[in-house]
C-alpha positions as CSV (number, residue, x, y, z in Angstrom):
1,M,211.0,-41.5,-145.3
2,M,212.0,-44.7,-143.4
3,V,215.4,-45.2,-142.0
4,S,216.1,-48.8,-141.1
5,A,219.7,-48.6,-139.8
6,F,218.9,-50.4,-136.5
7,S,220.7,-53.6,-135.4
8,F,218.2,-55.3,-133.1
9,G,219.1,-57.8,-130.4
10,I,218.4,-59.1,-126.9
11,S,220.5,-58.6,-123.8
12,S,220.1,-59.8,-120.2
13,A,223.2,-57.8,-119.3
14,D,223.0,-55.3,-116.5
15,A,222.2,-51.8,-117.7
16,S,223.1,-50.2,-114.3
17,A,225.8,-48.1,-116.0
18,A,223.0,-46.0,-117.6
19,A,220.2,-44.1,-115.9
20,V,216.9,-46.0,-115.9
21,V,214.0,-43.9,-117.1
22,P,210.5,-45.0,-116.0
23,V,207.7,-44.9,-118.6
24,H,204.7,-42.9,-117.4
25,L,202.5,-42.4,-120.5
26,K,200.8,-44.8,-122.9
27,V,198.7,-43.6,-125.9
28,G,196.6,-46.3,-127.4
29,K,198.9,-49.3,-127.8
30,Y,202.0,-47.1,-127.8
31,S,204.2,-46.5,-124.8
32,I,205.9,-43.1,-124.9
33,L,209.5,-43.4,-124.0
34,Y,210.9,-40.1,-125.0
35,T,209.5,-36.6,-125.8
36,Q,211.9,-33.9,-126.8
37,P,213.5,-32.3,-124.7
38,A,212.8,-34.7,-121.8
39,P,210.5,-37.7,-121.2
40,P,207.2,-37.4,-119.4
41,F,207.6,-37.3,-115.7
42,I,205.6,-37.3,-112.5
43,D,205.7,-34.1,-110.5
44,Q,205.5,-33.5,-106.8
45,A,201.7,-33.4,-107.0
46,R,201.8,-36.9,-108.6
47,R,200.7,-35.6,-112.0
48,V,202.2,-36.7,-115.3
49,Q,203.8,-33.7,-117.1
50,V,204.4,-33.7,-120.8
51,P,206.0,-31.1,-123.1
52,L,203.6,-28.6,-124.6
53,R,204.7,-29.5,-128.1
54,S,203.8,-33.2,-127.6
55,I,200.1,-32.2,-127.4
56,E,200.3,-31.1,-131.0
57,D,202.9,-33.6,-132.3
58,L,201.4,-36.7,-130.7
59,L,197.8,-36.0,-129.5
60,G,196.4,-34.0,-132.4
61,G,196.0,-30.6,-130.6
62,K,197.2,-27.1,-131.6
63,V,199.5,-25.1,-129.3
64,K,200.9,-21.6,-129.1
65,Y,203.6,-20.5,-126.6
66,D,204.4,-17.0,-125.5
67,A,207.9,-17.2,-124.1
68,A,207.9,-13.6,-122.8
69,A,204.6,-14.1,-120.9
70,K,205.4,-17.8,-120.1
71,T,201.9,-18.7,-121.2
72,A,200.5,-21.3,-123.6
73,E,197.2,-21.6,-125.5
74,V,196.0,-25.1,-126.4
75,E,193.2,-26.3,-128.6
76,W,192.4,-29.9,-128.1
77,V,189.4,-32.2,-128.7
78,G,186.9,-29.3,-128.9
79,H,188.2,-27.3,-126.0
80,T,190.6,-24.3,-125.5
81,F,193.0,-23.9,-122.6
82,R,195.2,-21.1,-121.4
83,V,197.9,-21.9,-118.8
84,E,201.0,-20.2,-117.4
85,I,204.2,-21.5,-116.0
86,A,204.3,-21.8,-112.2
87,S,200.6,-20.7,-111.9
88,Q,197.8,-22.9,-110.7
89,T,195.2,-20.6,-112.4
90,A,194.1,-21.7,-115.8
91,V,191.3,-20.8,-118.3
92,I,189.2,-23.5,-119.9
93,D,186.8,-22.4,-122.6
94,G,186.8,-18.9,-121.2
95,K,186.2,-20.0,-117.5
96,T,188.9,-19.5,-114.9
97,V,189.7,-22.7,-112.9
98,Q,192.3,-23.8,-110.4
99,M,194.7,-26.7,-110.9
100,D,196.3,-28.8,-108.2
101,T,199.7,-28.4,-109.7
102,T,201.4,-26.0,-112.2
103,P,203.0,-26.1,-115.6
104,V,206.8,-26.0,-115.3
105,L,209.8,-25.0,-117.4
106,K,212.2,-27.9,-117.9
107,N,215.1,-28.0,-120.3
108,Q,213.9,-24.6,-121.8
109,A,210.5,-26.2,-122.7
110,M,207.1,-25.8,-121.1
111,F,205.6,-29.0,-119.6
112,L,201.9,-29.4,-118.8
113,P,200.0,-31.6,-116.3
114,L,198.2,-33.8,-118.8
115,R,195.5,-34.9,-116.3
116,F,194.2,-31.4,-116.0
117,F,193.4,-31.3,-119.8
118,L,191.9,-34.8,-119.7
119,D,189.6,-33.9,-116.9
120,A,188.0,-31.2,-119.0
121,T,187.3,-33.5,-122.0
122,D,185.6,-36.8,-122.7
123,V,188.8,-38.5,-123.7
124,K,189.0,-42.0,-122.4
125,W,191.8,-42.5,-119.9
126,R,192.8,-44.3,-116.8
127,W,195.6,-44.3,-114.2
128,D,197.4,-47.6,-113.8
129,Q,198.6,-47.6,-110.2
130,A,200.7,-50.7,-110.6
131,S,202.8,-49.3,-113.5
132,Q,202.5,-45.7,-112.5
133,Q,201.3,-44.9,-116.0
134,L,198.6,-42.6,-117.4
135,V,196.9,-44.6,-120.2
136,L,194.9,-42.8,-122.9
137,A,192.6,-45.3,-124.5
138,D,191.0,-43.1,-127.1
139,D,191.6,-43.3,-130.9
140,R,190.9,-39.6,-131.3
141,V,194.2,-38.7,-129.7
142,V,196.4,-41.3,-131.5
143,K,197.2,-38.7,-134.2
144,G,200.9,-37.9,-134.3
145,A,203.4,-38.6,-137.1
146,P,205.2,-41.3,-135.0
147,F,202.0,-43.3,-134.6
148,V,201.2,-42.9,-138.3
149,A,204.6,-44.0,-139.3
150,F,204.4,-47.1,-137.1
151,M,201.0,-48.1,-138.3
152,G,202.1,-47.7,-141.9
153,N,204.9,-50.2,-141.5
154,D,203.4,-52.6,-139.0
155,V,202.6,-55.9,-140.7
156,A,202.8,-58.1,-137.6
157,S,200.1,-60.5,-136.7
158,V,199.1,-59.6,-133.1
159,R,197.4,-61.7,-130.5
160,D,197.4,-59.2,-127.7
161,E,198.4,-55.6,-128.1
162,H,198.8,-55.0,-124.4
163,A,200.4,-58.3,-123.2
164,L,203.6,-56.5,-122.1
165,V,203.7,-53.3,-120.0
166,I,206.8,-51.3,-120.9
167,Q,208.2,-50.3,-117.6
168,S,211.4,-48.4,-118.3
169,Y,214.3,-47.9,-120.6
170,S,218.0,-46.9,-120.4
171,T,220.4,-45.6,-122.9
172,E,224.1,-46.0,-123.2
173,G,225.9,-44.7,-126.2
174,D,224.0,-45.9,-129.3
175,D,222.2,-48.6,-127.4
176,M,218.8,-48.7,-125.7
177,T,217.6,-51.3,-123.3
178,I,213.9,-51.6,-122.7
179,T,212.3,-53.5,-119.8
180,A,208.8,-54.9,-120.0
181,L,206.5,-56.9,-117.7
182,N,204.3,-59.8,-118.9
183,V,200.8,-58.9,-117.6
184,S,199.0,-61.5,-119.6
185,S,197.5,-64.6,-118.0
186,H,200.0,-67.0,-119.4
187,T,203.6,-67.6,-120.5
188,I,204.3,-65.9,-123.8
189,P,206.2,-68.5,-125.9
190,A,209.7,-67.9,-127.3
191,G,209.5,-65.6,-130.3
192,K,206.1,-64.3,-129.5
193,A,206.9,-61.4,-127.1
194,D,207.3,-58.3,-129.2
195,I,209.0,-55.0,-128.3
196,N,209.5,-52.7,-131.3
197,I,210.6,-49.1,-131.0
198,L,210.2,-46.3,-133.4
199,I,212.6,-43.4,-133.3
200,H,211.2,-40.2,-134.9
201,Y,213.5,-37.4,-136.0
202,K,212.9,-33.6,-135.8
203,K,213.6,-33.0,-139.5
204,G,211.4,-35.9,-140.6
205,G,212.1,-39.6,-141.1
206,F,212.1,-42.4,-138.6
207,A,213.8,-45.7,-137.8
208,M,212.0,-48.9,-136.8
209,D,212.0,-52.6,-137.4
210,P,210.2,-53.2,-140.7
211,Y,209.3,-56.7,-139.6
212,S,211.4,-58.4,-142.2
213,R,212.5,-60.4,-139.1
214,S,215.4,-62.0,-140.9
215,A,218.1,-60.4,-138.8
216,I,216.3,-60.1,-135.5
217,P,216.8,-62.7,-132.8
218,P,213.5,-63.5,-131.1
219,L,212.9,-62.8,-127.5
220,T,212.9,-65.8,-125.2
221,A,209.8,-67.1,-123.5
222,V,208.4,-64.8,-120.8
223,R,206.5,-66.3,-117.9
224,K,203.4,-64.6,-116.5
225,G,204.5,-61.9,-114.1
226,D,208.1,-61.9,-115.3
227,T,210.1,-59.1,-117.0
228,V,212.0,-59.3,-120.2
229,K,214.7,-56.9,-121.5
230,K,215.4,-56.1,-125.1
231,K,218.5,-54.3,-126.2
232,T,218.3,-52.4,-129.5
233,R,220.7,-50.3,-131.5
234,G,219.3,-46.7,-131.4
235,G,220.0,-44.1,-128.9
236,I,218.6,-40.6,-128.2
237,D,220.5,-37.6,-129.5
238,P,219.6,-34.0,-130.4
239,K,218.2,-35.1,-133.8
240,V,215.5,-37.2,-132.1
241,D,212.1,-35.7,-131.0
242,Y,210.1,-38.8,-130.1
243,V,210.6,-42.5,-129.2
244,I,207.6,-44.8,-128.9
245,T,207.3,-48.6,-128.6
246,V,204.8,-51.4,-128.4
247,G,204.8,-54.3,-126.0
248,R,202.6,-57.2,-127.1
249,E,202.2,-60.8,-128.0
250,L,202.3,-62.0,-131.6
251,N,200.3,-64.9,-133.1
């Protein structure tokens, strides 16, 4: 089911009244803004932590959580993992190993250091120091329902899928303001910079721009190395489980 109740627009207004949330995870062409119950974050060991559930919902794995034992079992890209909250000891494919950080409990959910899992697989990834983002560049893990929904409704003609790096977002009421950096080698002309969010709901359904474009003011030109802000209608509430976006240049 597609819900298209967004009112999209642009704003250069200051969003200082709302907390600015940095974006630390990109999967394929999709920047991950929000993962229920909290967005990915960098822990004290400088590792990106993600909710256990997102490994199944977004990355194609299977997870089991034992709340009493505070442990989780994960099956992902041909490997099995067993981890415990607050413990650096983990088990990969039956072999005990030590991590340099620990899974944590946040907002009553288990969060896992994603790098630990990546290091045990052949999934293609890189750490972008400039943006402080973990980037997964492997089609095998672009599996979740939010990605499928976006791909099924994306009819845009794209010149560069990665022309904009989504840096952060803020929410205020029912509005979300997204900030992106032009990392291409040129000025992106007016109307060609594209930031399009998809909000996915716990009980199914989603909201995104269907690219009819008739009611959407285009973004202004963005010079090389400059940032651009887009303000959209669509906040984060208890009904939402994931928010993803693209940042790119259109033909």
